[in-house]
PDB file of N, H, CA, C and O in Angstrom:
ATOM      1  N   MET A   1     -40.400  26.694  30.148  1.00  0.00           N
ATOM      2  CA  MET A   1     -41.323  27.577  30.819  1.00  0.00           C
ATOM      3  C   MET A   1     -42.535  27.796  29.926  1.00  0.00           C
ATOM      4  O   MET A   1     -42.403  28.022  28.723  1.00  0.00           O
ATOM      5  N   VAL A   2     -43.703  27.728  30.521  1.00  0.00           N
ATOM      6  H   VAL A   2     -43.810  27.545  31.498  1.00  0.00           H
ATOM      7  CA  VAL A   2     -44.946  27.899  29.788  1.00  0.00           C
ATOM      8  C   VAL A   2     -45.461  29.322  30.006  1.00  0.00           C
ATOM      9  O   VAL A   2     -45.431  29.842  31.122  1.00  0.00           O
ATOM     10  N   THR A   3     -45.923  29.932  28.941  1.00  0.00           N
ATOM     11  H   THR A   3     -45.947  29.510  28.035  1.00  0.00           H
ATOM     12  CA  THR A   3     -46.553  31.235  29.044  1.00  0.00           C
ATOM     13  C   THR A   3     -48.055  31.029  28.977  1.00  0.00           C
ATOM     14  O   THR A   3     -48.570  30.452  28.019  1.00  0.00           O
ATOM     15  N   LEU A   4     -48.751  31.501  29.993  1.00  0.00           N
ATOM     16  H   LEU A   4     -48.333  31.970  30.771  1.00  0.00           H
ATOM     17  CA  LEU A   4     -50.204  31.342  30.046  1.00  0.00           C
ATOM     18  C   LEU A   4     -50.881  32.613  29.579  1.00  0.00           C
ATOM     19  O   LEU A   4     -50.385  33.709  29.839  1.00  0.00           O
ATOM     20  N   PRO A   5     -52.015  32.484  28.888  1.00  0.00           N
ATOM     21  CA  PRO A   5     -52.751  33.681  28.476  1.00  0.00           C
ATOM     22  C   PRO A   5     -53.299  34.408  29.695  1.00  0.00           C
ATOM     23  O   PRO A   5     -53.490  33.807  30.752  1.00  0.00           O
ATOM     24  N   ASN A   6     -53.547  35.679  29.543  1.00  0.00           N
ATOM     25  H   ASN A   6     -53.392  36.167  28.684  1.00  0.00           H
ATOM     26  CA  ASN A   6     -54.040  36.490  30.647  1.00  0.00           C
ATOM     27  C   ASN A   6     -55.569  36.389  30.720  1.00  0.00           C
ATOM     28  O   ASN A   6     -56.291  37.248  30.213  1.00  0.00           O
ATOM     29  N   THR A   7     -56.039  35.316  31.362  1.00  0.00           N
ATOM     30  H   THR A   7     -55.452  34.618  31.774  1.00  0.00           H
ATOM     31  CA  THR A   7     -57.470  35.124  31.541  1.00  0.00           C
ATOM     32  C   THR A   7     -57.768  35.041  33.026  1.00  0.00           C
ATOM     33  O   THR A   7     -56.860  34.907  33.846  1.00  0.00           O
ATOM     34  N   LYS A   8     -59.040  35.123  33.365  1.00  0.00           N
ATOM     35  H   LYS A   8     -59.778  35.232  32.698  1.00  0.00           H
ATOM     36  CA  LYS A   8     -59.439  35.034  34.766  1.00  0.00           C
ATOM     37  C   LYS A   8     -58.960  33.722  35.386  1.00  0.00           C
ATOM     38  O   LYS A   8     -58.448  33.709  36.505  1.00  0.00           O
ATOM     39  N   GLU A   9     -59.128  32.627  34.660  1.00  0.00           N
ATOM     40  H   GLU A   9     -59.544  32.638  33.750  1.00  0.00           H
ATOM     41  CA  GLU A   9     -58.747  31.314  35.176  1.00  0.00           C
ATOM     42  C   GLU A   9     -57.252  31.212  35.420  1.00  0.00           C
ATOM     43  O   GLU A   9     -56.821  30.730  36.468  1.00  0.00           O
ATOM     44  N   THR A  10     -56.455  31.665  34.452  1.00  0.00           N
ATOM     45  H   THR A  10     -56.804  32.057  33.601  1.00  0.00           H
ATOM     46  CA  THR A  10     -55.006  31.541  34.614  1.00  0.00           C
ATOM     47  C   THR A  10     -54.479  32.497  35.683  1.00  0.00           C
ATOM     48  O   THR A  10     -53.497  32.185  36.357  1.00  0.00           O
ATOM     49  N   ARG A  11     -55.111  33.642  35.845  1.00  0.00           N
ATOM     50  H   ARG A  11     -55.909  33.895  35.297  1.00  0.00           H
ATOM     51  CA  ARG A  11     -54.698  34.547  36.926  1.00  0.00           C
ATOM     52  C   ARG A  11     -54.939  33.901  38.283  1.00  0.00           C
ATOM     53  O   ARG A  11     -54.138  34.079  39.201  1.00  0.00           O
ATOM     54  N   MET A  12     -56.037  33.151  38.423  1.00  0.00           N
ATOM     55  H   MET A  12     -56.687  33.007  37.678  1.00  0.00           H
ATOM     56  CA  MET A  12     -56.300  32.450  39.682  1.00  0.00           C
ATOM     57  C   MET A  12     -55.224  31.396  39.931  1.00  0.00           C
ATOM     58  O   MET A  12     -54.734  31.265  41.052  1.00  0.00           O
ATOM     59  N   VAL A  13     -54.858  30.651  38.904  1.00  0.00           N
ATOM     60  H   VAL A  13     -55.256  30.757  37.993  1.00  0.00           H
ATOM     61  CA  VAL A  13     -53.830  29.616  39.043  1.00  0.00           C
ATOM     62  C   VAL A  13     -52.484  30.253  39.398  1.00  0.00           C
ATOM     63  O   VAL A  13     -51.762  29.751  40.259  1.00  0.00           O
ATOM     64  N   LYS A  14     -52.156  31.350  38.735  1.00  0.00           N
ATOM     65  H   LYS A  14     -52.742  31.758  38.035  1.00  0.00           H
ATOM     66  CA  LYS A  14     -50.901  32.046  39.038  1.00  0.00           C
ATOM     67  C   LYS A  14     -50.886  32.528  40.488  1.00  0.00           C
ATOM     68  O   LYS A  14     -49.854  32.473  41.157  1.00  0.00           O
ATOM     69  N   SER A  15     -52.021  32.995  40.960  1.00  0.00           N
ATOM     70  H   SER A  15     -52.859  33.040  40.416  1.00  0.00           H
ATOM     71  CA  SER A  15     -52.129  33.448  42.340  1.00  0.00           C
ATOM     72  C   SER A  15     -51.894  32.305  43.321  1.00  0.00           C
ATOM     73  O   SER A  15     -51.204  32.474  44.326  1.00  0.00           O
ATOM     74  N   VAL A  16     -52.467  31.148  43.027  1.00  0.00           N
ATOM     75  H   VAL A  16     -53.028  31.010  42.211  1.00  0.00           H
ATOM     76  CA  VAL A  16     -52.267  29.967  43.878  1.00  0.00           C
ATOM     77  C   VAL A  16     -50.798  29.581  43.889  1.00  0.00           C
ATOM     78  O   VAL A  16     -50.229  29.337  44.954  1.00  0.00           O
ATOM     79  N   ALA A  17     -50.171  29.524  42.709  1.00  0.00           N
ATOM     80  H   ALA A  17     -50.633  29.723  41.844  1.00  0.00           H
ATOM     81  CA  ALA A  17     -48.759  29.139  42.619  1.00  0.00           C
ATOM     82  C   ALA A  17     -47.877  30.145  43.366  1.00  0.00           C
ATOM     83  O   ALA A  17     -46.915  29.755  44.027  1.00  0.00           O
ATOM     84  N   ALA A  18     -48.199  31.419  43.263  1.00  0.00           N
ATOM     85  H   ALA A  18     -48.981  31.736  42.726  1.00  0.00           H
ATOM     86  CA  ALA A  18     -47.424  32.447  43.967  1.00  0.00           C
ATOM     87  C   ALA A  18     -47.582  32.311  45.478  1.00  0.00           C
ATOM     88  O   ALA A  18     -46.607  32.431  46.220  1.00  0.00           O
ATOM     89  N   SER A  19     -48.798  32.062  45.929  1.00  0.00           N
ATOM     90  H   SER A  19     -49.590  31.964  45.326  1.00  0.00           H
ATOM     91  CA  SER A  19     -49.038  31.875  47.368  1.00  0.00           C
ATOM     92  C   SER A  19     -48.269  30.667  47.895  1.00  0.00           C
ATOM     93  O   SER A  19     -47.713  30.703  48.993  1.00  0.00           O
ATOM     94  N   MET A  20     -48.246  29.607  47.108  1.00  0.00           N
ATOM     95  H   MET A  20     -48.698  29.578  46.216  1.00  0.00           H
ATOM     96  CA  MET A  20     -47.506  28.411  47.517  1.00  0.00           C
ATOM     97  C   MET A  20     -46.009  28.700  47.558  1.00  0.00           C
ATOM     98  O   MET A  20     -45.317  28.228  48.460  1.00  0.00           O
ATOM     99  N   ALA A  21     -45.503  29.463  46.602  1.00  0.00           N
ATOM    100  H   ALA A  21     -46.065  29.846  45.870  1.00  0.00           H
ATOM    101  CA  ALA A  21     -44.078  29.800  46.567  1.00  0.00           C
ATOM    102  C   ALA A  21     -43.682  30.625  47.789  1.00  0.00           C
ATOM    103  O   ALA A  21     -42.588  30.453  48.326  1.00  0.00           O
ATOM    104  N   ILE A  22     -44.560  31.513  48.225  1.00  0.00           N
ATOM    105  H   ILE A  22     -45.448  31.653  47.788  1.00  0.00           H
ATOM    106  CA  ILE A  22     -44.283  32.306  49.425  1.00  0.00           C
ATOM    107  C   ILE A  22     -44.060  31.390  50.619  1.00  0.00           C
ATOM    108  O   ILE A  22     -43.268  31.700  51.509  1.00  0.00           O
ATOM    109  N   GLU A  23     -44.757  30.269  50.635  1.00  0.00           N
ATOM    110  H   GLU A  23     -45.400  30.017  49.911  1.00  0.00           H
ATOM    111  CA  GLU A  23     -44.636  29.292  51.730  1.00  0.00           C
ATOM    112  C   GLU A  23     -43.566  28.236  51.436  1.00  0.00           C
ATOM    113  O   GLU A  23     -43.542  27.180  52.068  1.00  0.00           O
ATOM    114  N   ASN A  24     -42.678  28.527  50.471  1.00  0.00           N
ATOM    115  H   ASN A  24     -42.698  29.385  49.957  1.00  0.00           H
ATOM    116  CA  ASN A  24     -41.598  27.615  50.072  1.00  0.00           C
ATOM    117  C   ASN A  24     -42.112  26.274  49.557  1.00  0.00           C
ATOM    118  O   ASN A  24     -41.467  25.242  49.742  1.00  0.00           O
ATOM    119  N   MET A  25     -43.264  26.294  48.915  1.00  0.00           N
ATOM    120  H   MET A  25     -43.788  27.132  48.765  1.00  0.00           H
ATOM    121  CA  MET A  25     -43.817  25.093  48.276  1.00  0.00           C
ATOM    122  C   MET A  25     -43.867  25.381  46.777  1.00  0.00           C
ATOM    123  O   MET A  25     -44.853  25.912  46.265  1.00  0.00           O
ATOM    124  N   PHE A  26     -42.799  25.026  46.094  1.00  0.00           N
ATOM    125  H   PHE A  26     -41.998  24.595  46.510  1.00  0.00           H
ATOM    126  CA  PHE A  26     -42.689  25.319  44.677  1.00  0.00           C
ATOM    127  C   PHE A  26     -43.282  24.177  43.866  1.00  0.00           C
ATOM    128  O   PHE A  26     -43.037  23.006  44.156  1.00  0.00           O
ATOM    129  N   VAL A  27     -44.057  24.519  42.857  1.00  0.00           N
ATOM    130  H   VAL A  27     -44.256  25.470  42.621  1.00  0.00           H
ATOM    131  CA  VAL A  27     -44.749  23.512  42.051  1.00  0.00           C
ATOM    132  C   VAL A  27     -44.085  23.390  40.690  1.00  0.00           C
ATOM    133  O   VAL A  27     -43.435  24.316  40.203  1.00  0.00           O
ATOM    134  N   GLU A  28     -44.267  22.227  40.095  1.00  0.00           N
ATOM    135  H   GLU A  28     -44.795  21.475  40.490  1.00  0.00           H
ATOM    136  CA  GLU A  28     -43.713  21.978  38.775  1.00  0.00           C
ATOM    137  C   GLU A  28     -44.673  22.508  37.712  1.00  0.00           C
ATOM    138  O   GLU A  28     -45.854  22.743  37.967  1.00  0.00           O
ATOM    139  N   GLU A  29     -44.131  22.683  36.529  1.00  0.00           N
ATOM    140  H   GLU A  29     -43.171  22.492  36.321  1.00  0.00           H
ATOM    141  CA  GLU A  29     -44.905  23.184  35.393  1.00  0.00           C
ATOM    142  C   GLU A  29     -46.110  22.286  35.116  1.00  0.00           C
ATOM    143  O   GLU A  29     -47.200  22.779  34.826  1.00  0.00           O
ATOM    144  N   GLU A  30     -45.915  20.982  35.204  1.00  0.00           N
ATOM    145  H   GLU A  30     -45.030  20.581  35.439  1.00  0.00           H
ATOM    146  CA  GLU A  30     -47.001  20.030  34.952  1.00  0.00           C
ATOM    147  C   GLU A  30     -48.175  20.277  35.912  1.00  0.00           C
ATOM    148  O   GLU A  30     -49.336  20.207  35.508  1.00  0.00           O
ATOM    149  N   PHE A  31     -47.870  20.563  37.172  1.00  0.00           N
ATOM    150  H   PHE A  31     -46.927  20.620  37.500  1.00  0.00           H
ATOM    151  CA  PHE A  31     -48.902  20.849  38.167  1.00  0.00           C
ATOM    152  C   PHE A  31     -49.713  22.076  37.761  1.00  0.00           C
ATOM    153  O   PHE A  31     -50.941  22.075  37.844  1.00  0.00           O
ATOM    154  N   ILE A  32     -49.022  23.109  37.325  1.00  0.00           N
ATOM    155  H   ILE A  32     -48.024  23.110  37.258  1.00  0.00           H
ATOM    156  CA  ILE A  32     -49.705  24.345  36.918  1.00  0.00           C
ATOM    157  C   ILE A  32     -50.609  24.080  35.718  1.00  0.00           C
ATOM    158  O   ILE A  32     -51.731  24.583  35.665  1.00  0.00           O
ATOM    159  N   LEU A  33     -50.134  23.304  34.767  1.00  0.00           N
ATOM    160  H   LEU A  33     -49.222  22.895  34.810  1.00  0.00           H
ATOM    161  CA  LEU A  33     -50.944  22.998  33.584  1.00  0.00           C
ATOM    162  C   LEU A  33     -52.194  22.207  33.956  1.00  0.00           C
ATOM    163  O   LEU A  33     -53.260  22.421  33.379  1.00  0.00           O
ATOM    164  N   GLU A  34     -52.068  21.297  34.914  1.00  0.00           N
ATOM    165  H   GLU A  34     -51.202  21.123  35.383  1.00  0.00           H
ATOM    166  CA  GLU A  34     -53.240  20.544  35.378  1.00  0.00           C
ATOM    167  C   GLU A  34     -54.214  21.466  36.108  1.00  0.00           C
ATOM    168  O   GLU A  34     -55.428  21.322  35.968  1.00  0.00           O
ATOM    169  N   MET A  35     -53.696  22.398  36.874  1.00  0.00           N
ATOM    170  H   MET A  35     -52.709  22.516  36.988  1.00  0.00           H
ATOM    171  CA  MET A  35     -54.557  23.358  37.576  1.00  0.00           C
ATOM    172  C   MET A  35     -55.318  24.236  36.579  1.00  0.00           C
ATOM    173  O   MET A  35     -56.477  24.579  36.814  1.00  0.00           O
ATOM    174  N   VAL A  36     -54.680  24.594  35.483  1.00  0.00           N
ATOM    175  H   VAL A  36     -53.739  24.315  35.292  1.00  0.00           H
ATOM    176  CA  VAL A  36     -55.344  25.388  34.444  1.00  0.00           C
ATOM    177  C   VAL A  36     -56.497  24.590  33.839  1.00  0.00           C
ATOM    178  O   VAL A  36     -57.570  25.136  33.583  1.00  0.00           O
ATOM    179  N   LYS A  37     -56.271  23.298  33.614  1.00  0.00           N
ATOM    180  H   LYS A  37     -55.399  22.854  33.822  1.00  0.00           H
ATOM    181  CA  LYS A  37     -57.340  22.450  33.071  1.00  0.00           C
ATOM    182  C   LYS A  37     -58.542  22.414  34.012  1.00  0.00           C
ATOM    183  O   LYS A  37     -59.688  22.442  33.564  1.00  0.00           O
ATOM    184  N   ILE A  38     -58.279  22.352  35.294  1.00  0.00           N
ATOM    185  H   ILE A  38     -57.348  22.329  35.658  1.00  0.00           H
ATOM    186  CA  ILE A  38     -59.362  22.366  36.275  1.00  0.00           C
ATOM    187  C   ILE A  38     -60.078  23.718  36.239  1.00  0.00           C
ATOM    188  O   ILE A  38     -61.308  23.772  36.231  1.00  0.00           O
ATOM    189  N   ALA A  39     -59.311  24.801  36.219  1.00  0.00           N
ATOM    190  H   ALA A  39     -58.312  24.757  36.225  1.00  0.00           H
ATOM    191  CA  ALA A  39     -59.897  26.147  36.218  1.00  0.00           C
ATOM    192  C   ALA A  39     -60.748  26.386  34.971  1.00  0.00           C
ATOM    193  O   ALA A  39     -61.755  27.091  35.033  1.00  0.00           O
ATOM    194  N   ARG A  40     -60.352  25.808  33.853  1.00  0.00           N
ATOM    195  H   ARG A  40     -59.533  25.235  33.802  1.00  0.00           H
ATOM    196  CA  ARG A  40     -61.100  25.974  32.600  1.00  0.00           C
ATOM    197  C   ARG A  40     -62.291  25.029  32.499  1.00  0.00           C
ATOM    198  O   ARG A  40     -63.117  25.156  31.595  1.00  0.00           O
ATOM    199  N   GLY A  41     -62.375  24.086  33.424  1.00  0.00           N
ATOM    200  H   GLY A  41     -61.704  23.983  34.158  1.00  0.00           H
ATOM    201  CA  GLY A  41     -63.472  23.129  33.380  1.00  0.00           C
ATOM    202  C   GLY A  41     -63.213  21.957  32.457  1.00  0.00           C
ATOM    203  O   GLY A  41     -64.133  21.198  32.154  1.00  0.00           O
ATOM    204  N   GLU A  42     -61.975  21.791  32.001  1.00  0.00           N
ATOM    205  H   GLU A  42     -61.227  22.407  32.247  1.00  0.00           H
ATOM    206  CA  GLU A  42     -61.631  20.695  31.104  1.00  0.00           C
ATOM    207  C   GLU A  42     -61.525  19.376  31.859  1.00  0.00           C
ATOM    208  O   GLU A  42     -61.771  18.314  31.287  1.00  0.00           O
ATOM    209  N   LYS A  43     -61.165  19.434  33.128  1.00  0.00           N
ATOM    210  H   LYS A  43     -60.966  20.296  33.593  1.00  0.00           H
ATOM    211  CA  LYS A  43     -61.052  18.256  33.983  1.00  0.00           C
ATOM    212  C   LYS A  43     -61.576  18.622  35.369  1.00  0.00           C
ATOM    213  O   LYS A  43     -61.640  19.793  35.744  1.00  0.00           O
ATOM    214  N   THR A  44     -61.947  17.592  36.111  1.00  0.00           N
ATOM    215  H   THR A  44     -61.895  16.640  35.806  1.00  0.00           H
ATOM    216  CA  THR A  44     -62.332  17.836  37.505  1.00  0.00           C
ATOM    217  C   THR A  44     -61.147  17.485  38.391  1.00  0.00           C
ATOM    218  O   THR A  44     -60.231  16.771  37.982  1.00  0.00           O
ATOM    219  N   ALA A  45     -61.185  17.996  39.601  1.00  0.00           N
ATOM    220  H   ALA A  45     -61.929  18.576  39.934  1.00  0.00           H
ATOM    221  CA  ALA A  45     -60.132  17.663  40.561  1.00  0.00           C
ATOM    222  C   ALA A  45     -60.100  16.154  40.791  1.00  0.00           C
ATOM    223  O   ALA A  45     -59.026  15.570  40.942  1.00  0.00           O
ATOM    224  N   GLU A  46     -61.264  15.526  40.819  1.00  0.00           N
ATOM    225  H   GLU A  46     -62.136  16.000  40.697  1.00  0.00           H
ATOM    226  CA  GLU A  46     -61.331  14.080  41.031  1.00  0.00           C
ATOM    227  C   GLU A  46     -60.632  13.320  39.902  1.00  0.00           C
ATOM    228  O   GLU A  46     -59.956  12.324  40.160  1.00  0.00           O
ATOM    229  N   GLU A  47     -60.783  13.770  38.665  1.00  0.00           N
ATOM    230  H   GLU A  47     -61.332  14.579  38.455  1.00  0.00           H
ATOM    231  CA  GLU A  47     -60.100  13.123  37.546  1.00  0.00           C
ATOM    232  C   GLU A  47     -58.581  13.197  37.718  1.00  0.00           C
ATOM    233  O   GLU A  47     -57.875  12.217  37.476  1.00  0.00           O
ATOM    234  N   ILE A  48     -58.093  14.343  38.130  1.00  0.00           N
ATOM    235  H   ILE A  48     -58.666  15.138  38.326  1.00  0.00           H
ATOM    236  CA  ILE A  48     -56.659  14.521  38.355  1.00  0.00           C
ATOM    237  C   ILE A  48     -56.186  13.594  39.475  1.00  0.00           C
ATOM    238  O   ILE A  48     -55.141  12.955  39.357  1.00  0.00           O
ATOM    239  N   ILE A  49     -56.952  13.524  40.554  1.00  0.00           N
ATOM    240  H   ILE A  49     -57.801  14.044  40.651  1.00  0.00           H
ATOM    241  CA  ILE A  49     -56.601  12.654  41.679  1.00  0.00           C
ATOM    242  C   ILE A  49     -56.507  11.209  41.223  1.00  0.00           C
ATOM    243  O   ILE A  49     -55.557  10.509  41.573  1.00  0.00           O
ATOM    244  N   GLN A  50     -57.480  10.759  40.447  1.00  0.00           N
ATOM    245  H   GLN A  50     -58.252  11.328  40.163  1.00  0.00           H
ATOM    246  CA  GLN A  50     -57.471   9.381  39.961  1.00  0.00           C
ATOM    247  C   GLN A  50     -56.279   9.115  39.035  1.00  0.00           C
ATOM    248  O   GLN A  50     -55.706   8.026  39.074  1.00  0.00           O
ATOM    249  N   GLU A  51     -55.901  10.081  38.213  1.00  0.00           N
ATOM    250  H   GLU A  51     -56.367  10.965  38.181  1.00  0.00           H
ATOM    251  CA  GLU A  51     -54.734   9.944  37.336  1.00  0.00           C
ATOM    252  C   GLU A  51     -53.463   9.779  38.175  1.00  0.00           C
ATOM    253  O   GLU A  51     -52.611   8.946  37.867  1.00  0.00           O
ATOM    254  N   ILE A  52     -53.349  10.564  39.212  1.00  0.00           N
ATOM    255  H   ILE A  52     -54.041  11.241  39.462  1.00  0.00           H
ATOM    256  CA  ILE A  52     -52.172  10.484  40.095  1.00  0.00           C
ATOM    257  C   ILE A  52     -52.132   9.125  40.784  1.00  0.00           C
ATOM    258  O   ILE A  52     -51.071   8.507  40.869  1.00  0.00           O
ATOM    259  N   ILE A  53     -53.264   8.658  41.270  1.00  0.00           N
ATOM    260  H   ILE A  53     -54.126   9.161  41.201  1.00  0.00           H
ATOM    261  CA  ILE A  53     -53.324   7.355  41.927  1.00  0.00           C
ATOM    262  C   ILE A  53     -52.892   6.260  40.957  1.00  0.00           C
ATOM    263  O   ILE A  53     -52.096   5.391  41.316  1.00  0.00           O
ATOM    264  N   ARG A  54     -53.419   6.297  39.715  1.00  0.00           N
ATOM    265  H   ARG A  54     -54.065   7.002  39.424  1.00  0.00           H
ATOM    266  CA  ARG A  54     -53.044   5.291  38.719  1.00  0.00           C
ATOM    267  C   ARG A  54     -51.541   5.333  38.421  1.00  0.00           C
ATOM    268  O   ARG A  54     -50.900   4.291  38.281  1.00  0.00           O
ATOM    269  N   THR A  55     -50.994   6.532  38.327  1.00  0.00           N
ATOM    270  H   THR A  55     -51.515   7.378  38.441  1.00  0.00           H
ATOM    271  CA  THR A  55     -49.582   6.677  38.018  1.00  0.00           C
ATOM    272  C   THR A  55     -48.699   6.057  39.092  1.00  0.00           C
ATOM    273  O   THR A  55     -47.731   5.363  38.781  1.00  0.00           O
ATOM    274  N   TYR A  56     -49.030   6.304  40.347  1.00  0.00           N
ATOM    275  H   TYR A  56     -49.816   6.868  40.600  1.00  0.00           H
ATOM    276  CA  TYR A  56     -48.153   5.854  41.431  1.00  0.00           C
ATOM    277  C   TYR A  56     -48.473   4.456  41.936  1.00  0.00           C
ATOM    278  O   TYR A  56     -47.691   3.891  42.700  1.00  0.00           O
ATOM    279  N   LYS A  57     -49.604   3.882  41.529  1.00  0.00           N
ATOM    280  H   LYS A  57     -50.239   4.341  40.907  1.00  0.00           H
ATOM    281  CA  LYS A  57     -49.912   2.509  41.886  1.00  0.00           C
ATOM    282  C   LYS A  57     -49.247   1.521  40.936  1.00  0.00           C
ATOM    283  O   LYS A  57     -49.029   0.361  41.284  1.00  0.00           O
ATOM    284  N   SER A  58     -48.931   1.986  39.749  1.00  0.00           N
ATOM    285  H   SER A  58     -49.107   2.929  39.466  1.00  0.00           H
ATOM    286  CA  SER A  58     -48.348   1.103  38.715  1.00  0.00           C
ATOM    287  C   SER A  58     -46.946   0.696  39.060  1.00  0.00           C
ATOM    288  O   SER A  58     -46.313  -0.040  38.303  1.00  0.00           O
TER     289      SER A  58
END
């Protein structure tokens, strides 16, 4: 289990994960960490999408 710092970005990610859980869509820790990178501006959503495509095309 990862502990995230209490920042505006991580609170938004936690809110998204909680909303998804309410709808019975549980996410993995790796997904949350990637979402934090997007929220912090470290990666773009497009970069994440391309990484996923590369992973599953191999």
